[in-house]
C-alpha atoms as one frame of an Amber mdcrd trajectory, in Angstrom:
protein
   1.611 -20.868   4.767   0.618 -20.651   8.454   3.739 -22.601   9.430   5.922
 -20.167   7.463   4.102 -17.167   8.973   4.764 -18.435  12.493   8.421 -19.145
  11.676   8.906 -15.626  10.361   7.036 -14.038  13.272   9.129 -16.012  15.762
  12.326 -14.746  14.098  11.142 -11.134  14.103   9.957 -11.316  17.706  13.460
 -12.427  18.636  14.829  -9.237  17.049  12.417  -6.623  18.410  11.456  -5.448
  21.890   7.956  -4.004  21.274   5.020  -5.231  19.220   3.890  -2.900  16.404
   0.369  -1.435  16.284   0.450  -0.144  12.706   1.849  -1.602   9.502   2.876
   0.693   6.637   3.646  -0.431   3.072   5.564   2.201   1.130   5.376   2.114
  -2.654   7.445   3.452  -5.530   9.291   6.653  -4.635   7.583   6.880  -1.262
  10.119   5.177   0.977  11.291   8.467   2.457   8.479   8.474   5.017  10.790
   6.388   7.187  12.793   9.581   7.823   9.932  10.569  10.133  10.247   7.357
  12.141  12.116   7.068  15.394  13.819   3.878  14.201  14.806   1.175  16.651
  15.473  -1.731  14.277  16.062  -2.235  10.530  16.088  -5.724   9.042  16.824
  -6.337   5.326  14.295  -8.620   3.650  17.056 -10.997   2.624  17.761 -11.727
   6.304  14.143 -12.574   7.158  13.127 -16.250   6.857  10.532 -16.955   4.128
  10.435 -13.276   3.037  10.504 -12.361  -0.669  13.116  -9.859  -1.895  12.131
  -6.675  -3.748  13.600  -6.370  -7.262  12.286  -2.939  -8.317  14.160   0.394
  -8.318  12.791   2.724  -5.647  12.069  -0.156  -3.264  14.849  -0.408  -0.680
  13.851  -3.839   0.588  13.910  -3.636   4.364  11.564  -3.960   7.308  11.785
  -1.043   9.703  10.553  -1.004  13.292  10.110   2.262  15.134   7.651   4.857
  16.390   5.793   7.806  14.896   3.114  10.039  16.400   3.122   7.921  19.540
   2.392   4.699  17.646   4.576   1.617  17.340   5.210   1.074  13.628   6.482
  -1.650  11.331   7.138  -0.272   7.844   7.916  -2.105   4.635  10.346   0.104
   2.739   9.617  -1.528  -0.594   6.835  -3.913  -1.565   6.460  -6.926  -3.851
   4.538  -7.106  -7.107   2.779  -9.766  -9.127   4.796  -8.781 -12.206   8.050
  -9.664 -10.428   7.022 -13.300 -10.735   5.781 -13.739  -7.197   2.530 -15.563
  -6.579  -0.305 -13.714  -4.881   0.365 -15.643  -1.688   4.061 -14.734  -1.772
   3.521 -11.018  -2.321   0.910 -10.812   0.457   2.948 -12.937   2.882   4.343
  -9.843   4.716   0.794  -8.626   5.445   0.009 -11.867   7.253   3.285 -11.602
   9.136   2.517  -8.030  10.254  -0.933  -9.087  11.473   0.536 -11.956  13.500
   3.108  -9.508  14.911   0.191  -7.537  16.338  -0.799  -4.696  13.977  -4.408
  -3.484  13.953  -4.193  -1.013  11.057  -2.520  -1.271   7.648  -1.571   1.897
   5.747  -0.546   1.563   2.102   0.811   3.926  -0.526   1.467   3.621  -4.232
   2.105   5.594  -7.404  -0.517   5.394 -10.141  -1.707   6.713 -13.462  -4.503
   9.263 -13.146  -7.634   8.607 -15.206  -9.909  11.274 -13.791  -9.648  14.370
 -16.044  -9.713  16.602 -12.961  -6.475  15.096 -11.648  -2.982  16.414 -12.234
   0.478  14.931 -11.719   1.459  15.095  -8.063  -2.084  14.854  -6.703  -2.652
  12.623  -3.671  -5.709  10.410  -4.064  -7.215   8.746  -1.016  -8.479   5.355
  -2.154 -12.164   4.826  -1.310 -12.646   1.563  -3.208 -10.902  -0.633  -5.742
 -11.392  -2.769  -8.833  -9.294  -5.922  -9.118  -8.204  -6.404 -12.748  -5.204
  -8.580 -11.896  -7.011 -11.828 -12.841  -5.912 -13.427  -9.580  -6.706 -13.290
  -5.878  -4.477 -14.119  -2.895  -7.310 -16.070  -1.235  -7.658 -18.668  -3.995
  -6.946 -22.117  -2.600  -7.674 -23.893   0.657  -8.639 -21.522   3.476  -7.145
 -21.694   6.958  -9.691 -20.499   9.531  -6.893 -19.653  11.966  -5.787 -16.971
   9.489  -9.124 -15.615   8.260 -12.640 -16.449   7.102 -13.363 -18.155   3.780
 -15.482 -15.341   2.302 -14.351 -11.953   3.672 -16.634  -8.971   3.153 -15.137
  -6.125   1.095 -17.863  -3.493   1.460 -15.604  -1.421   3.740 -12.205  -2.397
   2.336 -10.871   1.112   2.997 -11.950   2.262   6.440 -14.442   5.100   6.037
 -13.561   6.708   9.374  -9.898   6.867   8.398 -10.800   8.349   5.007 -12.923
  11.058   6.666 -10.130  11.749   9.156  -7.625  12.251   6.328  -9.812  14.878
   4.657 -10.465  16.758   7.900  -6.710  16.879   8.543  -5.953  17.941   4.971
  -8.333  20.909   5.235  -6.643  22.052   8.449  -3.166  21.607   6.986  -3.971
  23.306   3.680  -3.300  20.137   1.692  -5.434  19.206  -1.293  -6.509  15.564
  -1.366  -8.448  13.804  -4.068 -10.687  10.814  -3.514 -11.341   8.004  -5.921
 -11.398   4.390  -7.028  -8.165   2.546  -7.739  -7.920  -0.194 -10.376  -5.131
  -2.761 -10.071  -3.620  -4.448 -13.133  -0.820  -6.976 -13.290   1.776  -4.883
 -15.173   4.640  -4.458 -15.785   3.687  -2.577 -18.959   2.050   0.801 -18.632
  -1.384   1.015 -20.184  -2.222   1.713 -23.809  -4.587   4.623 -24.528  -7.356
   2.097 -25.211  -6.718   0.412 -21.854  -6.776   3.760 -20.056 -10.135   4.483
 -21.711 -11.536   1.071 -20.771 -10.456   1.294 -17.129 -11.854   4.820 -16.819
 -15.125   3.694 -18.408 -15.656   0.942 -15.824 -15.331   3.459 -13.006 -11.712
   3.889 -11.932 -10.017   7.222 -11.177  -6.480   5.801 -11.132  -4.689   2.642
 -12.219  -1.632   0.902 -10.786   0.068  -2.447 -10.232  -0.186  -3.041  -6.478
  -2.127  -2.485  -3.231  -5.267  -4.505  -4.010  -3.758  -7.929  -3.160  -2.430
  -6.594   0.158  -5.795  -5.051   1.040  -7.600  -8.302   0.235  -5.184 -10.176
   2.509  -5.603  -7.587   5.258  -9.387  -7.726   5.135  -9.162 -11.532   5.160
  -7.773 -11.129   8.692 -10.064  -8.282   9.732  -7.441  -5.524   9.564  -8.564
  -1.947   8.923  -6.943  -0.382   5.852  -6.146   3.135   4.662  -4.449   3.764
   1.314  -3.238   6.704  -0.739  -2.152   6.865  -4.354   0.191   9.499  -5.785
  -0.782  10.461  -9.321   2.532  10.133 -11.155   1.318  10.304 -14.765  -1.920
  10.847 -16.658  -3.956   8.445 -18.766  -6.364  11.158 -19.885  -6.971  11.753
 -23.614  -4.772  14.611 -24.813  -2.462  14.301 -21.789  -0.937  10.883 -22.418
   2.833  11.026 -22.931   5.602   8.453 -22.949   6.681   7.675 -19.385   9.391
   5.726 -17.616   9.818   4.271 -14.144  12.093   7.224 -13.285   9.272   9.653
 -14.107   7.017   7.749 -11.716   9.614   7.786  -8.917  10.280  11.510  -9.361
   6.591  12.469  -9.323   5.870  10.319  -6.269   8.841  11.755  -4.381   7.604
  15.327  -4.858   4.227  14.513  -3.302   5.654  12.511  -0.426   6.084  15.353
   2.143   2.383  16.272   2.037   1.344  12.625   2.240   3.628  12.123   5.233
   2.107  15.109   7.071  -1.391  13.693   6.691  -0.405  10.199   7.834   1.476
  11.535  10.886  -1.543  13.565  11.976  -3.892  10.622  11.362  -1.831   8.347
  13.584  -1.788  10.998  16.281  -5.517  11.709  16.234  -7.278   8.519  15.097
  -8.625   5.751  17.298  -8.390   2.169  16.030
């Protein structure tokens, strides 16, 4: 994989003029954050050597280079998922590429089902920790020490300073944030009521189908991570209704402006 990473990085370096400091992965219905970027280059995934191609509605499938809040940014407008048939190594490949391009911080967003009874649709949950229920891990297999250590520590998977910064900014901006634990499942089916109950019982506040593999890959390389989850539906007894992917996209899109305000302020004020 290291050979492929270096090939892809060499191609991208030939297309850009400045190295990015921050990588952003935008999930379902959240791709509009790129409107806040001062864009200097957009490259479709299909034109990038070794890159997967997104197959899910709401994921535009392009790598965007630009600036926001004085920071050089590379943003994935659309991510890859295990349920699309990609291996864990394939879906985390872009994270390794962004690290080798020069990023020091990875910001991730997703849409999820809320399990905490205090949550409502449209809430923004800052992820403080996660539970991997995907039955796979992107680090399985031979380790390459040039990429990362064999046994990465995950006790601070989501940078505590960044989490605290987000809440301080939210108070100033009059934005309500939630905090909680995110559980990742393989998908693509939404959960049954019994599954919602089980995942809530083991300690999760929200459940989704992404983010955890990318965070594991990022921590493998020592990258700091910050992640938010938009509550797009509820898996709470008495509030469970039939949902569709369109419902998820619509709910995530409504919460996007507030999420974008917090991230812009964080990039402006945080040191990393």
